[in-house]
C-alpha positions in Angstrom: 11.5 7.4 -1.5 12.6 3.9 -1.3 9.4 1.4 -1.2 10.2 0.3 2.1 10.4 4.4 3.3 6.9 4.2 1.0 5.2 0.9 3.4 6.4 2.7 6.5 4.9 5.8 5.7 1.8 4.6 4.0 1.0 2.3 7.5 2.1 5.2 9.9 -0.7 6.9 8.6 -2.8 3.8 8.1 -2.6 3.7 12.7 -3.1 7.2 12.9 -6.4 7.1 10.6 -7.4 3.9 12.9 -6.9 5.8 16.1 -8.5 8.4 15.2 -11.8 6.4 14.1 -11.3 4.7 16.9 -11.1 7.8 19.2 -14.5 9.2 17.2 -16.1 5.6 17.6 -15.8 6.3 21.3 -16.8 9.9 21.9 -20.1 8.8 19.8 -20.5 6.0 21.7 -20.2 8.4 24.9 -22.7 11.0 23.2 -25.1 8.0 22.7 -24.8 7.0 25.8 -25.4 10.3 27.1 -28.9 11.0 25.1 -29.7 7.5 26.7 -28.9 8.7 30.3 -30.6 11.8 29.7 -34.3 10.0 28.0 -33.7 8.1 31.6 -33.9 10.5 33.8 -36.5 12.1 32.2 -38.9 9.3 32.4 -37.6 8.4 35.8 -38.3 12.1 37.1 -42.2 11.2 35.6 -42.7 8.2 36.8 -41.3 9.4 40.4 -44.2 12.9 39.8 -46.7 10.4 38.9 -46.0 7.4 41.8 -46.6 10.5 44.4 -49.8 11.8 43.2 -53.3 10.6 45.3 -55.7 8.7 42.5 -59.0 10.2 44.4 -57.8 13.9 43.6 -56.6 14.7 47.0 -54.4 18.0 46.9 -50.8 17.4 47.7 -50.1 21.3 48.5 -50.0 23.9 50.9 -50.2 27.7 50.6 -47.0 29.1 51.3 -46.1 32.5 53.5 -46.6 34.4 50.1 -49.7 33.4 49.3 -48.3 30.4 46.6 -48.6 26.7 46.8 -45.7 24.9 48.2 -45.2 21.5 48.6 -45.0 20.3 52.0 -41.3 19.2 53.2 -43.0 15.2 54.0 -44.7 15.2 50.6 -40.7 16.3 49.4 -39.3 13.6 51.3 -41.2 11.4 49.9 -41.0 12.7 46.3 -37.0 12.4 46.7 -37.4 8.7 48.0 -39.8 8.0 45.7 -37.0 9.3 43.0 -34.3 7.2 44.6 -36.1 4.3 44.0 -37.5 5.0 40.2 -33.7 5.6 39.4 -32.7 2.3 40.6 -35.0 0.6 38.2 -33.8 2.8 35.8 -30.2 1.4 36.4 -28.8 5.4 36.7 -26.8 6.9 39.8 -29.0 7.3 42.7 -26.3 9.9 44.4 -27.6 12.9 43.2 -28.6 17.1 44.8 -32.7 17.9 44.5 -34.3 20.5 45.1 -37.8 22.6 44.1 -38.0 25.7 42.7 -40.0 28.6 40.6 -39.9 27.6 37.1 -38.9 31.3 36.0 -35.5 30.4 38.6 -34.8 27.4 36.8 -31.2 27.5 35.5 -30.9 26.9 31.2 -27.9 25.9 29.2 -25.9 22.6 28.8 -24.6 22.0 32.7 -27.8 22.8 33.9 -29.5 19.9 36.2 -32.7 17.8 34.6 -35.6 19.0 35.6 -39.5 18.2 35.3 -42.5 20.5 36.4 -45.0 19.6 39.3 -48.0 20.5 37.3 -48.4 16.7 37.2 -48.6 16.2 40.4 -50.9 19.0 41.6 -52.0 21.6 38.8 -52.0 24.8 42.2 -48.0 24.0 41.6 -47.8 24.5 38.1 -44.9 27.5 38.8 -42.8 24.8 40.1 -39.9 22.7 39.2 -38.6 19.7 40.4 -34.8 19.5 39.4 -32.2 17.1 39.5 -28.4 17.1 39.7 -26.5 13.9 39.6 -22.6 13.9 40.4 -21.3 10.7 38.7 -22.5 11.2 35.3 -19.2 10.9 34.1 -18.7 8.2 36.1 -21.5 6.2 34.9 -20.3 7.0 31.4 -17.0 5.5 31.9 -18.3 2.5 33.4 -20.8 1.9 30.4 -18.3 2.6 28.5 -15.8 0.4 30.0 -15.6 -3.1 27.6 -15.5 -0.6 24.7 -12.8 1.4 26.0 -10.3 -2.0 27.2 -11.2 -4.0 23.4 -10.3 -0.8 22.2 -7.2 -0.1 23.8 -6.0 -3.8 23.6 -6.6 -3.5 19.8 -4.8 -0.6 19.8 -2.1 -1.7 21.5 -2.0 -5.0 19.6 -1.9 -3.2 15.8 0.7 -0.7 17.7 2.8 -3.6 18.7 2.1 -5.9 15.1 2.9 -2.0 13.0 6.4 -1.8 15.4 7.1 -5.1 14.6 6.5 -5.1 11.2 8.3 -1.8 10.2 11.4 -3.2 12.4 11.3 -6.1 10.1 11.2 -4.4 6.4 13.4 -2.2 7.8 15.7 -5.7 8.7 15.4 -6.6 5.5 16.3 -3.6 4.0 19.4 -3.4 5.5 20.3 -6.9 4.7 19.1 -6.3 0.9 21.5 -3.3 0.7 24.4 -5.6 1.9 23.5 -8.6 -0.6 23.6 -5.5 -3.6 26.3 -3.7 -2.2 28.3 -6.7 -1.8 27.3 -8.2 -5.9 28.3 -4.7 -7.2 31.6 -4.8 -5.4 32.1 -8.2 -6.8 31.4 -7.6 -10.2 33.4 -4.8 -10.1 36.4 -6.9 -9.1 35.2 -9.5 -12.1 35.3 -6.6 -14.2 38.9 -5.6 -14.2 40.3 -9.1 -14.3 37.7 -9.7 -17.2 39.1 -7.0 -19.4 42.6 -8.2 -19.5 42.0 -11.6 -20.0 40.0 -10.7 -22.7 43.5 -7.4 -23.8 45.5 -11.2 -23.6 43.2 -13.5 -25.9 43.1 -10.7 -28.5 46.7 -10.0 -28.3 47.2 -13.9 -28.3 44.8 -14.3 -31.4 46.6 -12.7 -33.7 49.4 -14.3 -33.1 48.2 -17.9 -33.4 45.2 -17.0 -35.5 43.9 -20.6 -35.4 44.3 -21.7 -31.9 40.5 -23.0 -31.1 41.4 -23.0 -27.2 41.7 -19.0 -27.4 38.5 -18.5 -29.0 36.7 -20.1 -26.7 38.3 -18.3 -23.7 37.8 -14.8 -26.0 34.1 -16.1 -26.5 32.8 -17.0 -22.8 34.9 -14.2 -21.5 33.2 -11.7 -23.7 30.0 -13.4 -23.0 30.8 -13.0 -18.9 31.8 -9.5 -19.2 28.2 -8.9 -20.9 27.0 -10.8 -17.7 29.0 -8.5 -15.6 27.8 -5.0 -17.2 24.4 -6.1 -17.1 24.5 -6.4 -13.6 26.2 -3.1 -12.8 23.8 -1.2 -14.8 20.8 -2.9 -13.0 22.1 -1.8 -9.7 22.7 1.5 -11.2 18.9 1.5 -12.1 17.8 0.0 -9.2 18.6 2.5 -6.8 16.6 5.2 -7.9 19.3 8.4 -9.1 19.6 6.8 -12.8 18.4 8.6 -16.0 18.7 7.9 -19.5 20.5 9.7 -22.1 17.8 10.1 -24.8 18.3 11.6 -27.8 16.6 11.4 -31.4 18.7 8.8 -34.1 17.5 6.9 -36.7 16.1 3.2 -35.7 16.9 1.7 -39.2 21.1 2.0 -39.1 20.9 1.6 -35.7 18.7 -2.2 -35.7 21.6 -3.2 -38.6 24.8 -2.3 -37.1 23.7 -4.5 -33.5 23.2 -7.0 -35.6 26.7 -6.7 -37.7 28.6 -7.0 -33.8 26.5 -9.8 -33.2 27.0 -11.7 -36.3 29.2 -14.5 -35.4 27.0 -15.6 -32.7 23.6 -15.4 -35.8 25.9 -17.7 -37.9 26.8 -20.3 -35.1 23.6 -20.2 -34.6 22.4 -20.4 -38.2 20.0 -17.9 -37.3 17.7 -15.6 -40.0 17.0 -12.2 -38.7 14.0 -10.3 -41.1 14.5 -6.4 -40.7 11.1 -4.6 -41.3 11.7 -0.9 -39.8 11.3 2.4 -42.0 14.0 3.5 -43.1 13.1 7.0 -41.9 11.7 6.1 -38.4 13.2 8.2 -35.6 13.1 6.6 -32.1 13.8 8.9 -29.3 15.6 6.9 -26.6 18.8 6.0 -25.2 21.0 4.3 -27.5 23.5 2.4 -25.1 20.1 1.1 -23.4 18.1 0.0 -26.5 21.2 -1.3 -27.9 21.4 -3.8 -24.7 17.6 -4.2 -24.5 17.5 -5.6 -28.2 21.1 -7.5 -27.5 19.0 -9.2 -24.6 16.0 -10.1 -26.1 17.9 -11.3 -29.5 20.3 -13.6 -27.1 17.3 -15.3 -25.9 15.6 -15.8 -29.4 18.9 -17.8 -30.1 19.3 -19.4 -26.5 15.9 -21.1 -26.5 15.1 -22.4 -29.9 15.0 -25.7 -30.8 15.2 -25.7 -35.0 17.2 -23.0 -36.8 16.1 -19.4 -35.1 14.1 -17.0 -37.1 13.5 -13.8 -35.3 11.5 -10.7 -36.7 12.3 -7.1 -36.0 9.8 -4.8 -37.0 8.5 -1.6 -35.5 5.6 0.8 -36.1 4.0 3.9 -34.7 0.9 4.1 -32.7 -1.0 5.8 -30.7 0.5 4.3 -27.6 3.7 5.5 -29.4 6.7 3.7 -31.4 6.4 -0.2 -30.7 9.0 -2.0 -31.4 8.5 -5.8 -32.0 10.7 -8.7 -31.8 9.4 -12.6 -32.6 10.9 -15.8 -32.7 9.9 -19.5 -33.7 11.4 -20.6 -30.4 9.6 -23.0 -28.3 7.9 -20.4 -26.5 6.4 -19.3 -22.8 3.6 -20.6 -21.0 1.0 -18.0 -19.7 1.4 -19.1 -16.0 5.5 -18.5 -16.4 4.5 -15.1 -18.1 4.0 -13.9 -14.9 7.1 -13.9 -13.5 10.1 -13.8 -15.9 10.4 -10.1 -15.6 11.5 -10.4 -12.4 15.2 -10.4 -11.1 16.8 -14.2 -11.0 13.9 -15.9 -12.2 14.4 -17.9 -15.4 11.9 -20.5 -17.0 13.4 -23.9 -16.8 12.8 -27.7 -15.4 12.3 -27.3 -11.9 15.8 -26.6 -10.3 17.1 -27.5 -13.3 18.1 -24.9 -16.3 18.8 -26.1 -19.8 20.4 -22.4 -20.9 23.2 -20.1 -19.5 21.9 -16.8 -17.7 21.3 -15.2 -14.6 17.7 -14.6 -14.9 18.6 -10.8 -15.3 18.3 -9.8 -19.2 14.4 -9.8 -19.0 14.5 -7.8 -15.1 17.1 -5.4 -17.6 14.7 -5.1 -19.9 11.9 -4.0 -18.1 13.8 -1.6 -15.8 15.3 0.5 -19.5 11.4 0.7 -20.4 10.4 2.1 -17.4 13.1 4.5 -17.4 12.0 5.6 -20.9 8.1 5.8 -19.5 7.5 3.1 -21.8 7.2 -0.5 -20.8 7.6 -4.3 -22.4 4.7 -6.9 -23.0 4.9 -10.7 -24.8 2.3 -12.3 -26.6 3.8 -16.2 -26.5 2.0 -20.0 -26.2 4.2 -23.2 -26.0 5.9 -24.5 -29.0 4.7 -20.9 -31.5 7.5 -19.0 -29.9 7.4 -15.6 -28.5 7.1 -12.0 -29.4 8.4 -9.2 -26.8 6.7 -5.6 -27.4 9.0 -2.9 -26.6 6.5 0.4 -26.4 8.5 3.8 -26.2 6.6 7.4 -26.3 7.2 9.5 -29.2 8.4 12.2 -27.0 9.1 12.5 -23.6 
């Protein structure tokens, strides 16, 4: 899974979570408004009945045909009028269905109408209940939540638009990056074949003309360019995501000695002194080819970024972290500010846009990628004018 795909998936999950939270928030707001509505209706019913009650204690009821007390029609109409007035004061809908029923006939359930006993109006009406049902309650709740729903919808539309725009931009950037990567890989492959032929031709010419300095320069620079091309190709394969290290156990000390032997001419040219402190019996579990290239990169930097004859120390030890391979030098050092980005591709420490040493800025990025594929890591300890030390930390066994 690529980083772009992961970002798109995480942002989609974030958007979904935001929508669910927004819906949940609206539901809770609707439930709260509904509770407030019910409380207002209960208060309005009580207020309307109390307003109808005569302070002098005169009865408002009369005896019905069955011998039970009832509320006269004119009083029932008056109660409805007072109830309409009180509901308006409480900012409640004034469209409602009004009815007076026996207490035992009062409907029960979630959808039952609101009710209040008439005993507060007259004790003789203790078995009578006034019920009220609203036809516009859903509309009332939606109207009360109008601004919430509007702003929630606008915010979700805005975030959805940004989500789509950002993901489309990431997709376009990914495609552009893939095109650039393909271009550089193809270009590197095209360079590799003529470079190999040039190196082969100069090698044959050197056998015939052993003391020709120009041939030596051509061979040396061609070999350096070939190494840069190889590094670009290897780094591209690693970043593709399907590259696997060919790890195995091998003795570290002979491996480093062989590497230093292959770099003998370069070390002599720079008057470099290399001190090796690696236990003779130390075994390491790694990819020999890429570990060699990683060490070569660090040695090459130690030679390039040094204003005095280089002194390089290579040491290895076994710690709780794993096998730690240390490469220290007496070079110009790297400031704390620059240490944060030197492992990124195409980043090099220099003076503005000027760089005193050749290179693409891929060496340390390559080393870091190799360590990651080994389930290890690289760290740096450095100070300006006091040299640098790079630690390659590899697990004892994956």
